[in-house]
KEZAGU-399363 format. One line per field, with one value per residue (C-alpha): x negated, y, z; residue number from 1; residue in one letter. Coordinates in steps of 0.05 Angstrom, whole numbers, always signed. Layout:
east: [X | ...]
north: [Y | ...]
up: [Z | ...]
seq: [NUM | ...]
type: [a | ...]
END
This chain:
east: [+0 | -28 | -45 | -40 | -104 | -74 | -63 | -123 | -94 | -108 | -35 | -12 | +4 | -56 | -28 | -24 | -94 | -118 | -85 | -120 | -188 | -188 | -198 | -261 | -262 | -251 | -193 | -164 | -166 | -130 | -77 | -68 | -58 | -4 | +31 | +30 | +64 | +117 | +133 | +132 | +180 | +226 | +282 | +280 | +253 | +264 | +245 | +178 | +168 | +183 | +130 | +77 | +97 | +86 | +15 | +2 | +30 | -15 | -75 | -61 | -2 | -31 | -24 | +41 | +49 | +44 | +98 | +142 | +133 | +150 | +212 | +236 | +222 | +262 | +317 | +321 | +332 | +386 | +341 | +365 | +339 | +270 | +273 | +294 | +236 | +186 | +215 | +213 | +141 | +123 | +159 | +121 | +56 | +70 | +120 | +158 | +235 | +234 | +259 | +317 | +372 | +350 | +343 | +415 | +436 | +403 | +449 | +507 | +479 | +476 | +550 | +539 | +570 | +581 | +506 | +495 | +543 | +507 | +443 | +477 | +491 | +422 | +372 | +326 | +374 | +358 | +285 | +300 | +289 | +349 | +344 | +341 | +402 | +442 | +421 | +443 | +510 | +518 | +502 | +551 | +606 | +592 | +596 | +664 | +688 | +661 | +706 | +766 | +764 | +772 | +797 | +739 | +690 | +718 | +711 | +640 | +619 | +649 | +590 | +554 | +510 | +572 | +603 | +538 | +531 | +456 | +434 | +385 | +358 | +413 | +471 | +495 | +497 | +533 | +586 | +593 | +604 | +656 | +692 | +691 | +720 | +775 | +792 | +796 | +845 | +889 | +871 | +857 | +860 | +809 | +767 | +764 | +742 | +685 | +663 | +658 | +616 | +572 | +561 | +539 | +487 | +464 | +407 | +369 | +427 | +421 | +495 | +549 | +592 | +602 | +631 | +676 | +700 | +715 | +755 | +798 | +809 | +829 | +770 | +747 | +676 | +662 | +593 | +564 | +531 | +596 | +633 | +583 | +587 | +664 | +661 | +613 | +657 | +718 | +680 | +658 | +729 | +753 | +699 | +715 | +789 | +772 | +728 | +782 | +833 | +784 | +774 | +849 | +857 | +804 | +840]
north: [+0 | +69 | +116 | +191 | +230 | +272 | +211 | +198 | +151 | +202 | +223 | +163 | +166 | +162 | +100 | +64 | +87 | +57 | -10 | -10 | -4 | -79 | -83 | -69 | +6 | -1 | -48 | -4 | +56 | +17 | -7 | +64 | +93 | +42 | +56 | +130 | +114 | +73 | +131 | +181 | +142 | +105 | +157 | +178 | +115 | +55 | +5 | +40 | +40 | -34 | -48 | -11 | -47 | -114 | -92 | -72 | -138 | -177 | -139 | -139 | -182 | -190 | -116 | -100 | -32 | -64 | -115 | -59 | -18 | -78 | -88 | -17 | -20 | -84 | -54 | +7 | -41 | -80 | -141 | -155 | -225 | -205 | -142 | -181 | -230 | -173 | -137 | -201 | -212 | -140 | -150 | -214 | -178 | -118 | -142 | -77 | -73 | -10 | -47 | -81 | -35 | -41 | -116 | -117 | -76 | -127 | -179 | -134 | -130 | -206 | -210 | -229 | -172 | -219 | -230 | -155 | -147 | -202 | -162 | -98 | -133 | -163 | -142 | -113 | -54 | -30 | -24 | +23 | +97 | +144 | +149 | +74 | +64 | +113 | +77 | +12 | +42 | +64 | -7 | -37 | +9 | -9 | -82 | -71 | -37 | -95 | -140 | -95 | -72 | +2 | +23 | -15 | +21 | +88 | +69 | +43 | +112 | +149 | +162 | +216 | +229 | +243 | +289 | +327 | +398 | +387 | +377 | +319 | +286 | +234 | +282 | +296 | +222 | +203 | +256 | +239 | +165 | +183 | +230 | +178 | +125 | +173 | +188 | +115 | +107 | +162 | +212 | +268 | +327 | +297 | +275 | +346 | +371 | +322 | +332 | +406 | +389 | +344 | +403 | +446 | +394 | +375 | +424 | +385 | +361 | +288 | +276 | +299 | +324 | +392 | +359 | +314 | +374 | +411 | +352 | +352 | +427 | +417 | +455 | +436 | +452 | +469 | +457 | +525 | +495 | +462 | +527 | +566 | +516 | +519 | +595 | +592 | +543 | +588 | +649 | +610 | +590 | +662 | +685 | +631 | +649 | +723 | +706 | +663 | +719 | +768 | +720 | +714 | +790 | +797 | +745]
up: [+0 | -19 | +38 | +24 | +33 | +89 | +133 | +177 | +230 | +284 | +282 | +322 | +396 | +442 | +477 | +410 | +392 | +458 | +441 | +374 | +408 | +416 | +340 | +299 | +283 | +208 | +219 | +274 | +226 | +172 | +220 | +248 | +179 | +163 | +229 | +212 | +146 | +182 | +228 | +170 | +126 | +173 | +171 | +98 | +65 | +110 | +55 | +46 | +122 | +123 | +70 | +109 | +173 | +139 | +121 | +193 | +218 | +170 | +196 | +271 | +292 | +362 | +379 | +415 | +383 | +314 | +331 | +358 | +295 | +254 | +295 | +285 | +210 | +204 | +248 | +202 | +144 | +182 | +185 | +255 | +264 | +243 | +285 | +347 | +338 | +334 | +394 | +434 | +415 | +436 | +502 | +516 | +504 | +547 | +599 | +589 | +588 | +545 | +483 | +520 | +492 | +420 | +428 | +452 | +392 | +347 | +379 | +358 | +288 | +286 | +304 | +376 | +417 | +476 | +480 | +479 | +537 | +576 | +566 | +589 | +656 | +664 | +719 | +666 | +658 | +728 | +708 | +650 | +656 | +650 | +575 | +569 | +614 | +572 | +509 | +541 | +557 | +485 | +461 | +511 | +488 | +416 | +434 | +467 | +403 | +362 | +403 | +395 | +467 | +453 | +523 | +555 | +508 | +531 | +604 | +592 | +566 | +626 | +670 | +710 | +649 | +607 | +659 | +671 | +643 | +637 | +565 | +556 | +493 | +496 | +513 | +442 | +423 | +487 | +478 | +405 | +419 | +472 | +424 | +369 | +415 | +438 | +366 | +349 | +407 | +379 | +433 | +383 | +431 | +478 | +419 | +392 | +461 | +464 | +392 | +409 | +470 | +427 | +379 | +438 | +458 | +388 | +381 | +328 | +286 | +306 | +296 | +248 | +305 | +272 | +210 | +251 | +290 | +226 | +199 | +261 | +253 | +180 | +152 | +82 | +61 | -11 | -39 | -59 | -121 | -144 | -132 | -174 | -230 | -229 | -232 | -290 | -327 | -315 | -340 | -401 | -417 | -411 | -458 | -508 | -507 | -517 | -577 | -607 | -600 | -632 | -690 | -701 | -700 | -754 | -796]
seq: [1 | 2 | 3 | 4 | 5 | 6 | 7 | 8 | 9 | 10 | 11 | 12 | 13 | 14 | 15 | 16 | 17 | 18 | 19 | 20 | 21 | 22 | 23 | 24 | 25 | 26 | 27 | 28 | 29 | 30 | 31 | 32 | 33 | 34 | 35 | 36 | 37 | 38 | 39 | 40 | 41 | 42 | 43 | 44 | 45 | 46 | 47 | 48 | 49 | 50 | 51 | 52 | 53 | 54 | 55 | 56 | 57 | 58 | 59 | 60 | 61 | 62 | 63 | 64 | 65 | 66 | 67 | 68 | 69 | 70 | 71 | 72 | 73 | 74 | 75 | 76 | 77 | 78 | 79 | 80 | 81 | 82 | 83 | 84 | 85 | 86 | 87 | 88 | 89 | 90 | 91 | 92 | 93 | 94 | 95 | 96 | 97 | 98 | 99 | 100 | 101 | 102 | 103 | 104 | 105 | 106 | 107 | 108 | 109 | 110 | 111 | 112 | 113 | 114 | 115 | 116 | 117 | 118 | 119 | 120 | 121 | 122 | 123 | 124 | 125 | 126 | 127 | 128 | 129 | 130 | 131 | 132 | 133 | 134 | 135 | 136 | 137 | 138 | 139 | 140 | 141 | 142 | 143 | 144 | 145 | 146 | 147 | 148 | 149 | 150 | 151 | 152 | 153 | 154 | 155 | 156 | 157 | 158 | 159 | 160 | 161 | 162 | 163 | 164 | 165 | 166 | 167 | 168 | 169 | 170 | 171 | 172 | 173 | 174 | 175 | 176 | 177 | 178 | 179 | 180 | 181 | 182 | 183 | 184 | 185 | 186 | 187 | 188 | 189 | 190 | 191 | 192 | 193 | 194 | 195 | 196 | 197 | 198 | 199 | 200 | 201 | 202 | 203 | 204 | 205 | 206 | 207 | 208 | 209 | 210 | 211 | 212 | 213 | 214 | 215 | 216 | 217 | 218 | 219 | 220 | 221 | 222 | 223 | 224 | 225 | 226 | 227 | 228 | 229 | 230 | 231 | 232 | 233 | 234 | 235 | 236 | 237 | 238 | 239 | 240 | 241 | 242 | 243 | 244 | 245 | 246 | 247 | 248 | 249 | 250 | 251]
type: [m | p | i | p | e | d | v | t | g | e | e | i | d | k | d | v | r | q | e | l | q | s | l | p | k | t | l | a | d | d | v | a | k | n | l | v | m | v | a | r | l | i | d | e | d | p | e | g | a | y | a | y | s | k | v | a | l | r | l | a | s | r | v | a | a | v | r | e | a | g | g | f | a | a | y | a | n | q | k | y | s | e | a | l | a | e | f | r | a | a | r | r | m | t | g | s | v | e | l | w | p | v | m | a | d | c | e | r | g | l | g | r | p | e | k | a | l | d | m | a | g | a | p | e | v | n | k | l | d | k | a | g | q | v | e | m | r | l | v | a | a | g | a | r | r | d | m | g | q | l | d | a | a | i | v | t | l | q | s | p | e | l | a | s | n | s | v | q | p | w | t | a | r | l | r | y | a | y | a | d | a | l | l | a | a | g | r | d | g | e | a | r | e | w | f | a | k | a | v | e | a | d | r | d | g | s | t | d | a | s | d | r | l | a | e | l | d | g | v | d | f | v | d | a | l | d | e | t | e | t | e | a | e | t | e | g | t | v | v | e | k | a | e | d | e | a | d | r | d | e | d]
END
């Protein structure tokens, strides 16, 4: 896989760099560059990120950070079985529970929401930090919805984190999930309130809460480019009609 000239490998997290020190320097640099490409492409080009992750795995499959990157690349491509295997391998190497929520979400992706709920009630959840616990709550609510238990999903999302006025990195997504569940339950008024709260917390545009809110308010957005093209077409038609009338007058 080609590596752009601006990628040096130094861009990776210092903890990952430290893990790679167990490798010969040249190999470590190659792995680092491929990991940088995974991180760079995973949102916009998940297939490309997946290809780079496979290179990194071929070079250093015994490095936990590489297995984790491979897991996230597979996850982004909905290759849930493969992602789960990589996450499990990374967890065995590190002993960390950090990947527990995304592992549970892989179970959902594999059509096993009951397994995801079992994981949501496991002792590992108590070892997660606050962000991880919120993520686990989101996964559990999703599993409830997968099983058709909409009211249970709504209750699952009701938490001190949801009620808090403090804006944290997870706040927008939590409020959005709650609003979406309310809307699915036909509680449109409450859903609108929580979509609005999600918009307030969504400082980096991580959700489409503003669009969902506009839909509930009956606002239609018109693409500026399409509108310009329509106006140009209309003007062109008017000109053509005027020219035709002028030609008839001359005749």
